[in-house]
PyMOL commands that place a pseudoatom at each C-alpha (Angstrom):
pseudoatom trace, name=CA, resn=MET, resi=1, chain=A, elem=C, hetatm=0, pos=[-64.901, 18.536, -1.699]
pseudoatom trace, name=CA, resn=PHE, resi=2, chain=A, elem=C, hetatm=0, pos=[-64.151, 15.145, -3.547]
pseudoatom trace, name=CA, resn=ALA, resi=3, chain=A, elem=C, hetatm=0, pos=[-60.717, 16.338, -4.129]
pseudoatom trace, name=CA, resn=VAL, resi=4, chain=A, elem=C, hetatm=0, pos=[-60.150, 17.100, -0.023]
pseudoatom trace, name=CA, resn=VAL, resi=5, chain=A, elem=C, hetatm=0, pos=[-61.753, 13.596, 0.521]
pseudoatom trace, name=CA, resn=LEU, resi=6, chain=A, elem=C, hetatm=0, pos=[-59.133, 12.099, -2.358]
pseudoatom trace, name=CA, resn=ILE, resi=7, chain=A, elem=C, hetatm=0, pos=[-56.216, 13.848, -1.064]
pseudoatom trace, name=CA, resn=ILE, resi=8, chain=A, elem=C, hetatm=0, pos=[-57.283, 12.787, 2.704]
pseudoatom trace, name=CA, resn=GLY, resi=9, chain=A, elem=C, hetatm=0, pos=[-57.333, 9.317, 1.708]
pseudoatom trace, name=CA, resn=THR, resi=10, chain=A, elem=C, hetatm=0, pos=[-54.051, 9.473, -0.521]
pseudoatom trace, name=CA, resn=LEU, resi=11, chain=A, elem=C, hetatm=0, pos=[-52.633, 10.375, 2.976]
pseudoatom trace, name=CA, resn=VAL, resi=12, chain=A, elem=C, hetatm=0, pos=[-53.783, 7.752, 5.373]
pseudoatom trace, name=CA, resn=PHE, resi=13, chain=A, elem=C, hetatm=0, pos=[-53.299, 4.972, 2.446]
pseudoatom trace, name=CA, resn=ARG, resi=14, chain=A, elem=C, hetatm=0, pos=[-49.621, 6.097, 1.922]
pseudoatom trace, name=CA, resn=ALA, resi=15, chain=A, elem=C, hetatm=0, pos=[-49.306, 6.399, 6.152]
pseudoatom trace, name=CA, resn=TYR, resi=16, chain=A, elem=C, hetatm=0, pos=[-50.671, 2.837, 6.599]
pseudoatom trace, name=CA, resn=ASP, resi=17, chain=A, elem=C, hetatm=0, pos=[-48.557, 1.592, 3.788]
pseudoatom trace, name=CA, resn=LEU, resi=18, chain=A, elem=C, hetatm=0, pos=[-45.330, 3.001, 5.513]
pseudoatom trace, name=CA, resn=ASN, resi=19, chain=A, elem=C, hetatm=0, pos=[-46.330, 1.728, 8.997]
pseudoatom trace, name=CA, resn=ARG, resi=20, chain=A, elem=C, hetatm=0, pos=[-46.917, -1.819, 7.703]
pseudoatom trace, name=CA, resn=THR, resi=21, chain=A, elem=C, hetatm=0, pos=[-44.339, -4.514, 8.283]
pseudoatom trace, name=CA, resn=ASP, resi=22, chain=A, elem=C, hetatm=0, pos=[-43.472, -6.770, 5.239]
pseudoatom trace, name=CA, resn=PRO, resi=23, chain=A, elem=C, hetatm=0, pos=[-43.170, -10.342, 6.870]
pseudoatom trace, name=CA, resn=ASP, resi=24, chain=A, elem=C, hetatm=0, pos=[-40.564, -11.557, 4.743]
pseudoatom trace, name=CA, resn=THR, resi=25, chain=A, elem=C, hetatm=0, pos=[-38.464, -9.029, 6.255]
pseudoatom trace, name=CA, resn=THR, resi=26, chain=A, elem=C, hetatm=0, pos=[-39.440, -9.590, 10.267]
pseudoatom trace, name=CA, resn=ALA, resi=27, chain=A, elem=C, hetatm=0, pos=[-37.149, -11.472, 12.284]
pseudoatom trace, name=CA, resn=ASP, resi=28, chain=A, elem=C, hetatm=0, pos=[-37.756, -14.872, 13.206]
pseudoatom trace, name=CA, resn=PRO, resi=29, chain=A, elem=C, hetatm=0, pos=[-37.540, -15.340, 17.454]
pseudoatom trace, name=CA, resn=ALA, resi=30, chain=A, elem=C, hetatm=0, pos=[-36.397, -18.514, 16.800]
pseudoatom trace, name=CA, resn=VAL, resi=31, chain=A, elem=C, hetatm=0, pos=[-33.395, -17.249, 14.409]
pseudoatom trace, name=CA, resn=GLU, resi=32, chain=A, elem=C, hetatm=0, pos=[-32.264, -14.847, 16.975]
pseudoatom trace, name=CA, resn=ILE, resi=33, chain=A, elem=C, hetatm=0, pos=[-28.646, -14.543, 17.499]
pseudoatom trace, name=CA, resn=GLN, resi=34, chain=A, elem=C, hetatm=0, pos=[-27.741, -14.713, 21.074]
pseudoatom trace, name=CA, resn=GLY, resi=35, chain=A, elem=C, hetatm=0, pos=[-25.060, -12.325, 22.609]
pseudoatom trace, name=CA, resn=GLU, resi=36, chain=A, elem=C, hetatm=0, pos=[-22.408, -10.849, 20.238]
pseudoatom trace, name=CA, resn=ALA, resi=37, chain=A, elem=C, hetatm=0, pos=[-22.980, -10.509, 16.636]
pseudoatom trace, name=CA, resn=ARG, resi=38, chain=A, elem=C, hetatm=0, pos=[-20.648, -12.625, 14.326]
pseudoatom trace, name=CA, resn=SER, resi=39, chain=A, elem=C, hetatm=0, pos=[-17.873, -10.669, 12.622]
pseudoatom trace, name=CA, resn=THR, resi=40, chain=A, elem=C, hetatm=0, pos=[-15.518, -12.074, 10.145]
pseudoatom trace, name=CA, resn=GLN, resi=41, chain=A, elem=C, hetatm=0, pos=[-12.742, -9.658, 9.350]
pseudoatom trace, name=CA, resn=VAL, resi=42, chain=A, elem=C, hetatm=0, pos=[-8.833, -10.386, 8.580]
pseudoatom trace, name=CA, resn=SER, resi=43, chain=A, elem=C, hetatm=0, pos=[-6.160, -8.223, 7.885]
pseudoatom trace, name=CA, resn=ALA, resi=44, chain=A, elem=C, hetatm=0, pos=[-3.183, -8.647, 5.908]
pseudoatom trace, name=CA, resn=THR, resi=45, chain=A, elem=C, hetatm=0, pos=[0.657, -6.836, 6.694]
pseudoatom trace, name=CA, resn=LEU, resi=46, chain=A, elem=C, hetatm=0, pos=[3.734, -7.307, 4.699]
pseudoatom trace, name=CA, resn=THR, resi=47, chain=A, elem=C, hetatm=0, pos=[6.745, -7.352, 6.536]
pseudoatom trace, name=CA, resn=GLU, resi=48, chain=A, elem=C, hetatm=0, pos=[9.258, -7.925, 3.873]
pseudoatom trace, name=CA, resn=CYS, resi=49, chain=A, elem=C, hetatm=0, pos=[9.686, -7.134, -0.047]
pseudoatom trace, name=CA, resn=ASN, resi=50, chain=A, elem=C, hetatm=0, pos=[13.210, -7.979, -1.375]
pseudoatom trace, name=CA, resn=ARG, resi=51, chain=A, elem=C, hetatm=0, pos=[14.149, -8.356, -4.773]
pseudoatom trace, name=CA, resn=ASN, resi=52, chain=A, elem=C, hetatm=0, pos=[17.347, -10.913, -5.461]
pseudoatom trace, name=CA, resn=GLU, resi=53, chain=A, elem=C, hetatm=0, pos=[19.379, -10.665, -8.120]
pseudoatom trace, name=CA, resn=SER, resi=54, chain=A, elem=C, hetatm=0, pos=[20.810, -13.850, -7.888]
pseudoatom trace, name=CA, resn=ASN, resi=55, chain=A, elem=C, hetatm=0, pos=[17.546, -15.673, -8.685]
pseudoatom trace, name=CA, resn=ASN, resi=56, chain=A, elem=C, hetatm=0, pos=[15.919, -13.128, -10.347]
pseudoatom trace, name=CA, resn=ARG, resi=57, chain=A, elem=C, hetatm=0, pos=[12.987, -12.859, -7.657]
pseudoatom trace, name=CA, resn=THR, resi=58, chain=A, elem=C, hetatm=0, pos=[11.006, -10.464, -5.676]
pseudoatom trace, name=CA, resn=ARG, resi=59, chain=A, elem=C, hetatm=0, pos=[9.593, -12.148, -2.513]
pseudoatom trace, name=CA, resn=ALA, resi=60, chain=A, elem=C, hetatm=0, pos=[7.078, -10.772, -0.524]
pseudoatom trace, name=CA, resn=LYS, resi=61, chain=A, elem=C, hetatm=0, pos=[6.475, -11.678, 3.181]
pseudoatom trace, name=CA, resn=GLY, resi=62, chain=A, elem=C, hetatm=0, pos=[3.537, -11.036, 5.461]
pseudoatom trace, name=CA, resn=TYR, resi=63, chain=A, elem=C, hetatm=0, pos=[1.145, -11.947, 8.041]
pseudoatom trace, name=CA, resn=ILE, resi=64, chain=A, elem=C, hetatm=0, pos=[-2.453, -12.307, 8.052]
pseudoatom trace, name=CA, resn=THR, resi=65, chain=A, elem=C, hetatm=0, pos=[-4.719, -12.241, 11.544]
pseudoatom trace, name=CA, resn=ASN, resi=66, chain=A, elem=C, hetatm=0, pos=[-8.076, -12.874, 12.149]
pseudoatom trace, name=CA, resn=THR, resi=67, chain=A, elem=C, hetatm=0, pos=[-9.603, -9.543, 13.607]
pseudoatom trace, name=CA, resn=GLY, resi=68, chain=A, elem=C, hetatm=0, pos=[-13.149, -11.041, 13.706]
pseudoatom trace, name=CA, resn=ASN, resi=69, chain=A, elem=C, hetatm=0, pos=[-14.448, -13.061, 16.445]
pseudoatom trace, name=CA, resn=VAL, resi=70, chain=A, elem=C, hetatm=0, pos=[-14.853, -16.375, 14.503]
pseudoatom trace, name=CA, resn=ASP, resi=71, chain=A, elem=C, hetatm=0, pos=[-12.657, -19.018, 13.087]
pseudoatom trace, name=CA, resn=LEU, resi=72, chain=A, elem=C, hetatm=0, pos=[-11.463, -18.552, 9.645]
pseudoatom trace, name=CA, resn=HIS, resi=73, chain=A, elem=C, hetatm=0, pos=[-11.127, -21.641, 7.214]
pseudoatom trace, name=CA, resn=TYR, resi=74, chain=A, elem=C, hetatm=0, pos=[-9.578, -19.918, 4.259]
pseudoatom trace, name=CA, resn=VAL, resi=75, chain=A, elem=C, hetatm=0, pos=[-8.311, -16.577, 3.276]
pseudoatom trace, name=CA, resn=THR, resi=76, chain=A, elem=C, hetatm=0, pos=[-6.970, -15.362, 0.292]
pseudoatom trace, name=CA, resn=VAL, resi=77, chain=A, elem=C, hetatm=0, pos=[-4.697, -12.189, -0.276]
pseudoatom trace, name=CA, resn=LYS, resi=78, chain=A, elem=C, hetatm=0, pos=[-3.767, -10.395, -3.249]
pseudoatom trace, name=CA, resn=VAL, resi=79, chain=A, elem=C, hetatm=0, pos=[0.010, -9.539, -3.686]
pseudoatom trace, name=CA, resn=LEU, resi=80, chain=A, elem=C, hetatm=0, pos=[0.802, -6.381, -5.878]
pseudoatom trace, name=CA, resn=TRP, resi=81, chain=A, elem=C, hetatm=0, pos=[3.951, -6.410, -7.665]
pseudoatom trace, name=CA, resn=LEU, resi=82, chain=A, elem=C, hetatm=0, pos=[5.241, -2.674, -8.251]
pseudoatom trace, name=CA, resn=ASN, resi=83, chain=A, elem=C, hetatm=0, pos=[8.110, -0.905, -10.499]
pseudoatom trace, name=CA, resn=ASN, resi=84, chain=A, elem=C, hetatm=0, pos=[10.520, 1.719, -9.595]
pseudoatom trace, name=CA, resn=SER, resi=85, chain=A, elem=C, hetatm=0, pos=[7.386, 4.361, -10.265]
pseudoatom trace, name=CA, resn=GLY, resi=86, chain=A, elem=C, hetatm=0, pos=[5.018, 2.563, -8.145]
pseudoatom trace, name=CA, resn=LEU, resi=87, chain=A, elem=C, hetatm=0, pos=[2.812, 1.219, -10.853]
pseudoatom trace, name=CA, resn=VAL, resi=88, chain=A, elem=C, hetatm=0, pos=[1.295, -2.152, -10.685]
pseudoatom trace, name=CA, resn=VAL, resi=89, chain=A, elem=C, hetatm=0, pos=[3.358, -4.580, -13.102]
pseudoatom trace, name=CA, resn=GLU, resi=90, chain=A, elem=C, hetatm=0, pos=[1.767, -7.783, -11.795]
pseudoatom trace, name=CA, resn=ALA, resi=91, chain=A, elem=C, hetatm=0, pos=[-0.906, -9.004, -9.415]
pseudoatom trace, name=CA, resn=ASP, resi=92, chain=A, elem=C, hetatm=0, pos=[-1.381, -12.479, -7.721]
pseudoatom trace, name=CA, resn=GLU, resi=93, chain=A, elem=C, hetatm=0, pos=[-3.710, -14.057, -5.830]
pseudoatom trace, name=CA, resn=THR, resi=94, chain=A, elem=C, hetatm=0, pos=[-2.804, -16.746, -3.359]
pseudoatom trace, name=CA, resn=TYR, resi=95, chain=A, elem=C, hetatm=0, pos=[-4.321, -18.559, -0.391]
pseudoatom trace, name=CA, resn=ALA, resi=96, chain=A, elem=C, hetatm=0, pos=[-2.779, -17.390, 3.129]
pseudoatom trace, name=CA, resn=LEU, resi=97, chain=A, elem=C, hetatm=0, pos=[-4.871, -19.411, 4.321]
pseudoatom trace, name=CA, resn=ASN, resi=98, chain=A, elem=C, hetatm=0, pos=[-6.072, -22.939, 2.985]
pseudoatom trace, name=CA, resn=ASP, resi=99, chain=A, elem=C, hetatm=0, pos=[-8.087, -25.441, 4.749]
pseudoatom trace, name=CA, resn=LYS, resi=100, chain=A, elem=C, hetatm=0, pos=[-6.810, -24.873, 8.329]
pseudoatom trace, name=CA, resn=ILE, resi=101, chain=A, elem=C, hetatm=0, pos=[-8.332, -23.224, 11.433]
pseudoatom trace, name=CA, resn=LEU, resi=102, chain=A, elem=C, hetatm=0, pos=[-7.546, -19.305, 12.637]
pseudoatom trace, name=CA, resn=THR, resi=103, chain=A, elem=C, hetatm=0, pos=[-8.908, -18.568, 15.680]
pseudoatom trace, name=CA, resn=PRO, resi=104, chain=A, elem=C, hetatm=0, pos=[-9.604, -14.972, 16.639]
pseudoatom trace, name=CA, resn=GLY, resi=105, chain=A, elem=C, hetatm=0, pos=[-6.644, -12.912, 17.407]
pseudoatom trace, name=CA, resn=GLN, resi=106, chain=A, elem=C, hetatm=0, pos=[-4.465, -15.736, 15.983]
pseudoatom trace, name=CA, resn=SER, resi=107, chain=A, elem=C, hetatm=0, pos=[-1.862, -14.673, 12.997]
pseudoatom trace, name=CA, resn=LYS, resi=108, chain=A, elem=C, hetatm=0, pos=[-0.289, -16.964, 9.994]
pseudoatom trace, name=CA, resn=THR, resi=109, chain=A, elem=C, hetatm=0, pos=[2.591, -15.605, 7.642]
pseudoatom trace, name=CA, resn=PHE, resi=110, chain=A, elem=C, hetatm=0, pos=[2.430, -16.088, 3.706]
pseudoatom trace, name=CA, resn=THR, resi=111, chain=A, elem=C, hetatm=0, pos=[5.007, -15.490, 1.256]
pseudoatom trace, name=CA, resn=ALA, resi=112, chain=A, elem=C, hetatm=0, pos=[5.018, -14.603, -2.302]
pseudoatom trace, name=CA, resn=ASP, resi=113, chain=A, elem=C, hetatm=0, pos=[7.186, -14.640, -5.451]
pseudoatom trace, name=CA, resn=THR, resi=114, chain=A, elem=C, hetatm=0, pos=[7.295, -13.096, -8.607]
pseudoatom trace, name=CA, resn=THR, resi=115, chain=A, elem=C, hetatm=0, pos=[10.017, -13.533, -11.169]
pseudoatom trace, name=CA, resn=ARG, resi=116, chain=A, elem=C, hetatm=0, pos=[8.848, -10.222, -13.325]
pseudoatom trace, name=CA, resn=MET, resi=117, chain=A, elem=C, hetatm=0, pos=[12.237, -8.452, -13.668]
pseudoatom trace, name=CA, resn=THR, resi=118, chain=A, elem=C, hetatm=0, pos=[10.737, -4.951, -13.290]
pseudoatom trace, name=CA, resn=ALA, resi=119, chain=A, elem=C, hetatm=0, pos=[9.002, -5.598, -9.790]
pseudoatom trace, name=CA, resn=VAL, resi=120, chain=A, elem=C, hetatm=0, pos=[11.036, -4.065, -7.060]
pseudoatom trace, name=CA, resn=GLU, resi=121, chain=A, elem=C, hetatm=0, pos=[8.040, -3.009, -4.505]
pseudoatom trace, name=CA, resn=CYS, resi=122, chain=A, elem=C, hetatm=0, pos=[4.970, -4.841, -3.143]
pseudoatom trace, name=CA, resn=ASN, resi=123, chain=A, elem=C, hetatm=0, pos=[1.812, -4.001, -1.339]
pseudoatom trace, name=CA, resn=VAL, resi=124, chain=A, elem=C, hetatm=0, pos=[-0.875, -6.812, -0.175]
pseudoatom trace, name=CA, resn=GLU, resi=125, chain=A, elem=C, hetatm=0, pos=[-4.679, -6.784, 0.297]
pseudoatom trace, name=CA, resn=THR, resi=126, chain=A, elem=C, hetatm=0, pos=[-7.052, -9.105, 1.288]
pseudoatom trace, name=CA, resn=ILE, resi=127, chain=A, elem=C, hetatm=0, pos=[-9.374, -10.423, -1.196]
pseudoatom trace, name=CA, resn=ASP, resi=128, chain=A, elem=C, hetatm=0, pos=[-11.979, -13.543, 0.605]
pseudoatom trace, name=CA, resn=TRP, resi=129, chain=A, elem=C, hetatm=0, pos=[-12.450, -15.061, 3.635]
pseudoatom trace, name=CA, resn=TRP, resi=130, chain=A, elem=C, hetatm=0, pos=[-14.567, -17.237, 5.123]
for i in range(1, 130): cmd.bond("trace and resi %d" % i, "trace and resi %d" % (i + 1))
show_as sticks, trace
zoom trace
């Protein structure tokens, strides 16, 4: 009999604990966002990657686009420099947007260079934005 009461008591306690709301995780109605949720999104696209033998540089050109719904002020991209086999020989981070405003839907161009002799191909990825 005692075992039955103990099992029922445990089940009731667990059910109560699962349905209880933690005051630290409840939403404050005064802080609720009205309308669409804020979305900070950005994409990066390469348009060119050329090796110039006269100055021993490989240049990457591309653009970033604000695909979110809030203004961005800083965007960092990483340009990956690849050799003929497709292996990364260098990676550089650069600001594609630095203390300027990029509104939703707007794009901005960027360029990056390397003097690494084996860099003949490029790729780009976004690192950070705010």
